[in-house]
N, C-alpha and C positions, 0 to 999 in steps of 0.2 A: 505493498500498498503508499502511493507517494501522498503522506501525509500534511505539506505543503498545497492539496488540492482540498485541504479541508478548511484550511485558513480561508477568511473574508477576503475581498475583491478588496474592500475600503483599507481592513489592517494591513495588504500588499503595497497598497501604496504612499502606504509612509512611512521615508527612509529613518533612521537611528538619530537622534540630537544629534548635531556635528559639537556639539560643546562637551557633552560629557564622554562621547566616544571619541572626539580625540584625548581629552583629557585622558579617558583610560590608553591611549596610544601611545603616548610618552607618557606617561606615570612613571614608569620603570627605569628611567634616565639618567643615571646617576647624578647626582650635584645636580639637579634640575629645579630654580623655580618657577612656579607654578605662575601662571598670570592668567587662567584658564576659567576659574569658577567666579559668579558674584559669590562669594561668600565672605561677609564681612571676618576680619583680624580679630573683631573686639568682640568679649564675651556678654553674654547678656547679665544686664543689671541685677546686684548680689537682689534689691528690693524683691525682684520680679522671681527669682529661684526662689527666695524666702517664701516666697506665698504660694507656688507651687509646692514647695516644701509641709507648708502647713494646710495646705489641701490634701497631702495623702496620709497627713496626721492625723487627719480628722477623718479618715477612710471617705474621702470623695473618691473612690474608683471605680461607680457605677457608671452605667448607661444616664445619659443627663437625655431633655430636652433636644431634639435633633437640630434641630434651631442653632442650640443657642444656651446655653443657659441663661434667663432673665438678667442677671445682673452683667452678663457681660454683652449683650443685646443692649441691655443702657446706656453701659460701659462707653461701645461703640457710636450709638446715636449721638447720645453730648459730646464724644471725642471729633465727630464729622462736624457737629455744628462748630462747634469753637473753634474749632478749626481751621477750617472752609464754609461755609455758611451755607449748613447742606440739613435740610430737615428732612430727618426719616421718624416713623412709626418704628420702636424698640419691638411690637408683636406682631408688627404684618413684613416691616420690610429690609429687613438684615436678617442676614443668614452665615453662619459662623461653619465657614468649611476643611481643609487639611491642605488650607496653602490654596495658594490664587491658582493651580491651575490647576487643584480638581475644580475650583469657581468653573474657567473658565471649558473644563470638558464640560460640566452640568449643565451650561449657559447653551452649549451649545446644541446637544442631546435634547435638551427644552425647545428650541426653535427654529433648530433645522428641519427640514422634509428634503429627502434624497432629489441633488438636483439646486437646490436654493445656493445662492451666492457669495461670499461676506470678501469686501475689502478690506485688503492689509497692506499697508503702504511696508516699501521695507526701502533700506534692509532693516529686517522686522527678527525680534525672537520668535526660532523655531516650534513653540508650544504653539502661536495661534496655528499655523498651518495643519497641522497633526492632528489638534481639536477640531478644527473644522469639517476634514477630512472625513473622520471617525463615524456622522453619521451621514456623509453622501455628499455633507456640503462641496460647494468648490470656491476654491480659494481666490478671489482675482486681485491681483499685485499691482499697485504704484511703485513705481521707483521714485526714492526721493534723490537721488543721486545729483541732482542737476541744481536740486535746491535747498541744498544744507540740510538736507535729511530732514526736510520738511515738507509738510503735505501742505499741495498748493491749492487755496480752496477751487479753482479754474479747471484745476485738472479733475480735481474730487465730481466736480459739476459733471463734467465732460462723461466721468464713467458711470455716475447714474443716469444719465441721459442715455449713455450707448446699450447697457444691461438692462436697466429699464425693472419692470416689476421682479425679474430675478433672483435681484439683493435683498437681503435679507437685514445683511449688518456694515457697520463699519467698526474695525479697530481700529484706538488711537489709545497709544503707550505715551505716556509721559511723563517726570524724565525719561529716556527711548533706552532701553537695552536693543539693539548694543551702542547709539552715536553718541549718546550723553543729552541731545538736544534734548530744548524741550520747547512749551509752546507762553505766553503773556495770554494773560485778557486782551487783547487787541486783535491776537492770531485763532484764536480760541471763537472767537466771535466772530470772525470770517467767516468761519467751518459751521459754526453757528446758521447764517446766515445762510448757506446752502444747501445743510444738512433739514434747517424747520420743514423745506417744500417736497418730503422724500420721505413716506411711508418705510423707511429703514433705522432701526438703532442701534445704537450710539453703546459698543462693547470698552469704557473709558478706563484701562488699566493703569491703577495712579498708584502702586505699590512703592513708585520711590519719592512720593511725594514731600514727604522730611526730608528730604535731601534735594534740593532745590536750592542751587547757590545764589544767582545773583537778583532774583525776583521772587516776591511770594509767590507760592504754590496757587494756582485757581483750579479750583475743580471745573469740568464741564458737565460737570450735573446742575448747578447753576446757573446754565444756559437754555436747556430743555430736558427739566426735569422727567418728562413721561417718557421718552424716549430714549434717554441714558441709565445704563446699568455703570453702576461704581465698583472696581473692585480696589482693596487695600486690607494691611495687612501687618507681621508685623515682627516681617522677615529681618527687614531693613533695618527699618528705623528702629527697633529694640535688638540686631545684634539675633534674631531667633530663627534663625534658618530650621534649625532642626524642630523647631516645637508644632510646626506646619498647622497656623493659626492665620487661614483667610479672612476678609469680609467682606461680602455685598452686597450691594444697596440697590433696590429697584423698587419699582411700582407692585405693589401687593398682584396686580394680575401679571407680571413677571416673575417674581420672586417667585411664590405658587408653584410655576412649577418649573421651578428650577429644581425647589426644595424638593416634591420630589424624585428629580436625577439623583440629589445628592443621600436620600434616603437607602435608595438603591447601590449608592458608591459607597459608601460612609458611614453612614444614618448617622451618626453625631463624629465629633472630633474628641480626642485625647481627653480624657475629663479634667487633668490636675494640668494640664494648658489652658482650659478656660480658665481655671482661676489665676493663674499668671497673668494674663490678658485684662481678665481685671484690673490688678495691679495697675501694668503697664499701662492699659488706659486712661484711669483714675488717675493715680499718682507718677507718674514716668514718662505724660505729654512731651517733657522737652529733654531728655535722656537723648536725642538725637543730633543735641546741638556741638557737643562735647567731640563727638563723630565725627559731626559735621565737616568745623572745623578743618580738622587734622587728616579727611578727605581731599578739602579745597587745597591743603597743601599739599598733597601727595600727587593732586590734577595739574598744579602747577611745574612740576616738576616733572613729571614725566611728559608733560606735553611740551614742556622748553626743551628735555632731552633728546626728544625724538623730530623736534624741528630741526635744533642745529645739525643734524644730517640729513636733512631735508625730508622727514617723513611728519607730513600735513595730515592736519584732523579738525574736523570742526571743534570749537572749542563745548567741551563740556561743560552745560550750563545746571546739570543733577545728574543723581547716578552715583556710581564710580567706574565708568567705563571711558576708554579713549577710541573712538574709531577711528584709524591714520589710515594712511595711506602707504601702498607699497613703494618698495626698491622702483625706478625704473627696470632694475636687471628682474623681476621678477612679475614684469606685470602681468595681468589675467591669470599668476598662477598662485593666488596666496593660500593655496594647500600646498605647495612647493614650498613656499617661501615658509609657511611654520612648520613644514616638518624638516628643515634644513635650520634654522634657526635653534630648535628644541635640539637637535644633531650636535649640531657642533657649536653652538654659540649655551645651552642650555638653560634656554628658557623656555617657556610655556605659554604661547601665544592660539588665538584662535580665528580660525582661516576664517577671512570676512564670505565668502563662496556660501560657507554655511546660513547664511542670515535671508538669503533671495536677492532675487534680482536687485541691481545696485551696491551689490558687496563685495564684487567678485577682486576689485584689486584694493582691498583695506583686509587689515586685522581686527580685532578685538584683542584692548588691553584690558583686564581687570586691576587697579588701581584700590581693590578690596585687599590690601598687604600688608608687611610691613615696610615701614618706610626704608629700614633699610638694607632691606630688601628690593626695591624698588631702586634702590638709586643704584646696585650690584646688577640687575636686569639693564635697568640703564646703559650704564656702562657697556656691558657684553651686548645688546643691540647694537648700540653707534660701533664697536669696535667690529662687526658682524657686517652691517652696512659697508664699511670703507673698505673692504674685503672684499666684497661682491659688488665693487663698480665695474 
């Protein structure tokens, strides 16, 4: 029996995530400085860890309300209200998920029928394409590399008009993984002016909202609340990637359907992690600020070091990534550049080809690593580039 014949066509369409697969590919290289994963090198703040410990000691180890414990939903809606001016009902408009990745998959399972299309600006995080494909959706890519890696309203309108009623949703991720660019209020209003005339949902992934450097984060749901599904969480803001706490905010008619999918996917997220999240949202609202200051310093260190050898990039305005141009000698082959860099210079970065159209002539560096490691990595990259001119 050929077992591959039993696999679904949609599953076969999905390629392995280039970030994880490339990280595994180079992980065994001796003396490697890995700058591949979006993994904060900070520890979860002590008061948050203590809240989880106390929950365990209280024997909070049983199933919870699948939507999230009431305290978490109250804390989450209060947090986004005070931070971003968003108004959600904790009883009907917020859901706790196992990270934003689960939230995205559950969303697309809830809204996509086979053949529906989802617009994805690229370069973009690979999980969007895979999550759209699972329920039989079709990604429609808009290459943003000619516009500073930002979605152009005119180009968006053109695509919406060309694809008509087939388009179910638009993915909007800012600050962006992999580019680090973000949108200000005026830019978001220009996009909203286009979107409001179409029956599409906006999948607004704002997981890096607390890591915005040059201006305060503005949430898209303030502009089109009925059409927007907002995603946030604690992975990046509170260095809690392993706790798996994602948050989804949407109107009841949408959230109730996402909730159904969540019930089948995970039922409820880890109990003690929910109590830790309550502590983070209530009493750790500014925990990201010291981290953000360090990230900003690291951003400038890496960007200037790369620019010194001709590797340009848009200035990261948020998150902790730099999407840098390839050396001329490696043009149109980001995979070879990254493999050679890992093998020869012992620095791990992610090939831009894995982030969709517009990514091929770039590579992604995560500067969520120690400053000492980044200084050494920059030196190695500079020497490598000079040796391959």
